[in-house]
PyMOL commands that place a pseudoatom at each C-alpha (Angstrom):
pseudoatom trace, name=CA, resn=UNK, resi=1, chain=A, elem=C, hetatm=0, pos=[163.560, 118.988, -2.138]
pseudoatom trace, name=CA, resn=UNK, resi=2, chain=A, elem=C, hetatm=0, pos=[166.468, 121.396, -2.023]
pseudoatom trace, name=CA, resn=UNK, resi=3, chain=A, elem=C, hetatm=0, pos=[169.064, 121.678, -4.753]
pseudoatom trace, name=CA, resn=UNK, resi=4, chain=A, elem=C, hetatm=0, pos=[171.878, 121.165, -2.271]
pseudoatom trace, name=CA, resn=UNK, resi=5, chain=A, elem=C, hetatm=0, pos=[170.464, 117.808, -1.207]
pseudoatom trace, name=CA, resn=UNK, resi=6, chain=A, elem=C, hetatm=0, pos=[170.393, 116.325, -4.691]
pseudoatom trace, name=CA, resn=UNK, resi=7, chain=A, elem=C, hetatm=0, pos=[172.725, 113.388, -5.239]
pseudoatom trace, name=CA, resn=UNK, resi=8, chain=A, elem=C, hetatm=0, pos=[173.357, 113.878, -8.923]
pseudoatom trace, name=CA, resn=UNK, resi=9, chain=A, elem=C, hetatm=0, pos=[172.808, 116.314, -11.729]
pseudoatom trace, name=CA, resn=UNK, resi=10, chain=A, elem=C, hetatm=0, pos=[169.913, 114.882, -13.655]
pseudoatom trace, name=CA, resn=UNK, resi=11, chain=A, elem=C, hetatm=0, pos=[168.174, 117.182, -16.061]
pseudoatom trace, name=CA, resn=UNK, resi=12, chain=A, elem=C, hetatm=0, pos=[164.681, 115.943, -15.225]
pseudoatom trace, name=CA, resn=UNK, resi=13, chain=A, elem=C, hetatm=0, pos=[165.273, 116.495, -11.511]
pseudoatom trace, name=CA, resn=UNK, resi=14, chain=A, elem=C, hetatm=0, pos=[166.594, 120.018, -12.050]
pseudoatom trace, name=CA, resn=UNK, resi=15, chain=A, elem=C, hetatm=0, pos=[163.636, 120.868, -14.287]
pseudoatom trace, name=CA, resn=UNK, resi=16, chain=A, elem=C, hetatm=0, pos=[161.233, 119.620, -11.619]
pseudoatom trace, name=CA, resn=UNK, resi=17, chain=A, elem=C, hetatm=0, pos=[162.950, 121.722, -8.961]
pseudoatom trace, name=CA, resn=UNK, resi=18, chain=A, elem=C, hetatm=0, pos=[162.855, 124.820, -11.176]
pseudoatom trace, name=CA, resn=UNK, resi=19, chain=A, elem=C, hetatm=0, pos=[159.148, 124.315, -11.895]
pseudoatom trace, name=CA, resn=UNK, resi=20, chain=A, elem=C, hetatm=0, pos=[158.411, 124.078, -8.186]
pseudoatom trace, name=CA, resn=UNK, resi=21, chain=A, elem=C, hetatm=0, pos=[160.477, 127.179, -7.490]
pseudoatom trace, name=CA, resn=UNK, resi=22, chain=A, elem=C, hetatm=0, pos=[158.823, 129.249, -10.198]
pseudoatom trace, name=CA, resn=UNK, resi=23, chain=A, elem=C, hetatm=0, pos=[155.392, 128.089, -8.987]
pseudoatom trace, name=CA, resn=UNK, resi=24, chain=A, elem=C, hetatm=0, pos=[156.190, 129.421, -5.517]
pseudoatom trace, name=CA, resn=UNK, resi=25, chain=A, elem=C, hetatm=0, pos=[157.515, 132.660, -6.958]
pseudoatom trace, name=CA, resn=UNK, resi=26, chain=A, elem=C, hetatm=0, pos=[154.298, 133.096, -8.963]
pseudoatom trace, name=CA, resn=UNK, resi=27, chain=A, elem=C, hetatm=0, pos=[152.228, 132.743, -5.803]
pseudoatom trace, name=CA, resn=UNK, resi=28, chain=A, elem=C, hetatm=0, pos=[154.408, 135.333, -4.057]
pseudoatom trace, name=CA, resn=UNK, resi=29, chain=A, elem=C, hetatm=0, pos=[154.046, 137.714, -6.996]
pseudoatom trace, name=CA, resn=UNK, resi=30, chain=A, elem=C, hetatm=0, pos=[150.262, 137.355, -7.101]
pseudoatom trace, name=CA, resn=UNK, resi=31, chain=A, elem=C, hetatm=0, pos=[149.870, 137.924, -3.359]
pseudoatom trace, name=CA, resn=UNK, resi=32, chain=A, elem=C, hetatm=0, pos=[152.086, 141.012, -3.560]
pseudoatom trace, name=CA, resn=UNK, resi=33, chain=A, elem=C, hetatm=0, pos=[150.065, 142.333, -6.493]
pseudoatom trace, name=CA, resn=UNK, resi=34, chain=A, elem=C, hetatm=0, pos=[146.792, 141.688, -4.669]
pseudoatom trace, name=CA, resn=UNK, resi=35, chain=A, elem=C, hetatm=0, pos=[148.128, 143.463, -1.582]
pseudoatom trace, name=CA, resn=UNK, resi=36, chain=A, elem=C, hetatm=0, pos=[149.133, 146.504, -3.616]
pseudoatom trace, name=CA, resn=UNK, resi=37, chain=A, elem=C, hetatm=0, pos=[145.754, 146.736, -5.339]
pseudoatom trace, name=CA, resn=UNK, resi=38, chain=A, elem=C, hetatm=0, pos=[143.843, 146.400, -2.063]
pseudoatom trace, name=CA, resn=UNK, resi=39, chain=A, elem=C, hetatm=0, pos=[146.126, 148.959, -0.404]
pseudoatom trace, name=CA, resn=UNK, resi=40, chain=A, elem=C, hetatm=0, pos=[145.535, 151.480, -3.188]
pseudoatom trace, name=CA, resn=UNK, resi=41, chain=A, elem=C, hetatm=0, pos=[141.771, 150.885, -3.096]
pseudoatom trace, name=CA, resn=UNK, resi=42, chain=A, elem=C, hetatm=0, pos=[141.559, 151.281, 0.681]
pseudoatom trace, name=CA, resn=UNK, resi=43, chain=A, elem=C, hetatm=0, pos=[143.812, 154.351, 0.571]
pseudoatom trace, name=CA, resn=UNK, resi=44, chain=A, elem=C, hetatm=0, pos=[141.491, 155.983, -1.940]
pseudoatom trace, name=CA, resn=UNK, resi=45, chain=A, elem=C, hetatm=0, pos=[138.451, 155.136, 0.186]
pseudoatom trace, name=CA, resn=UNK, resi=46, chain=A, elem=C, hetatm=0, pos=[140.139, 156.610, 3.279]
pseudoatom trace, name=CA, resn=UNK, resi=47, chain=A, elem=C, hetatm=0, pos=[141.019, 159.784, 1.390]
pseudoatom trace, name=CA, resn=UNK, resi=48, chain=A, elem=C, hetatm=0, pos=[137.430, 160.220, 0.200]
pseudoatom trace, name=CA, resn=UNK, resi=49, chain=A, elem=C, hetatm=0, pos=[136.078, 159.548, 3.690]
pseudoatom trace, name=CA, resn=UNK, resi=50, chain=A, elem=C, hetatm=0, pos=[138.490, 162.079, 5.195]
pseudoatom trace, name=CA, resn=UNK, resi=51, chain=A, elem=C, hetatm=0, pos=[137.480, 164.758, 2.695]
pseudoatom trace, name=CA, resn=UNK, resi=52, chain=A, elem=C, hetatm=0, pos=[133.796, 164.071, 3.339]
pseudoatom trace, name=CA, resn=UNK, resi=53, chain=A, elem=C, hetatm=0, pos=[134.326, 164.302, 7.098]
pseudoatom trace, name=CA, resn=UNK, resi=54, chain=A, elem=C, hetatm=0, pos=[136.180, 167.622, 6.698]
pseudoatom trace, name=CA, resn=UNK, resi=55, chain=A, elem=C, hetatm=0, pos=[133.388, 168.990, 4.521]
pseudoatom trace, name=CA, resn=UNK, resi=56, chain=A, elem=C, hetatm=0, pos=[130.753, 167.848, 7.027]
pseudoatom trace, name=CA, resn=UNK, resi=57, chain=A, elem=C, hetatm=0, pos=[132.626, 169.459, 9.927]
pseudoatom trace, name=CA, resn=UNK, resi=58, chain=A, elem=C, hetatm=0, pos=[132.987, 172.711, 7.976]
pseudoatom trace, name=CA, resn=UNK, resi=59, chain=A, elem=C, hetatm=0, pos=[129.258, 172.732, 7.186]
pseudoatom trace, name=CA, resn=UNK, resi=60, chain=A, elem=C, hetatm=0, pos=[128.367, 172.132, 10.846]
pseudoatom trace, name=CA, resn=UNK, resi=61, chain=A, elem=C, hetatm=0, pos=[130.668, 174.958, 11.987]
pseudoatom trace, name=CA, resn=UNK, resi=62, chain=A, elem=C, hetatm=0, pos=[129.239, 177.287, 9.337]
pseudoatom trace, name=CA, resn=UNK, resi=63, chain=A, elem=C, hetatm=0, pos=[125.677, 176.462, 10.399]
pseudoatom trace, name=CA, resn=UNK, resi=64, chain=A, elem=C, hetatm=0, pos=[126.584, 177.013, 14.067]
pseudoatom trace, name=CA, resn=UNK, resi=65, chain=A, elem=C, hetatm=0, pos=[128.152, 180.373, 13.238]
pseudoatom trace, name=CA, resn=UNK, resi=66, chain=A, elem=C, hetatm=0, pos=[125.068, 181.387, 11.230]
pseudoatom trace, name=CA, resn=UNK, resi=67, chain=A, elem=C, hetatm=0, pos=[122.752, 180.502, 14.134]
pseudoatom trace, name=CA, resn=UNK, resi=68, chain=A, elem=C, hetatm=0, pos=[124.941, 182.407, 16.607]
pseudoatom trace, name=CA, resn=UNK, resi=69, chain=A, elem=C, hetatm=0, pos=[124.677, 185.679, 14.678]
for i in range(1, 69): cmd.bond("trace and resi %d" % i, "trace and resi %d" % (i + 1))
show_as sticks, trace
zoom trace
């Protein structure tokens, strides 16, 4: 129910509406927090994978240069 559709100003009704609203806001906060944590974790994994790939490519090029001498 929306606040604008209420017929009167009853305290119990307003409290119920506020509880529903804060429940929805809590869900939004938790999903945002979960998204941030997962994004940071995946970003760290991508950074480590990128560094490993760079190191592997450098080792392959160094080995190829050593064989070519």
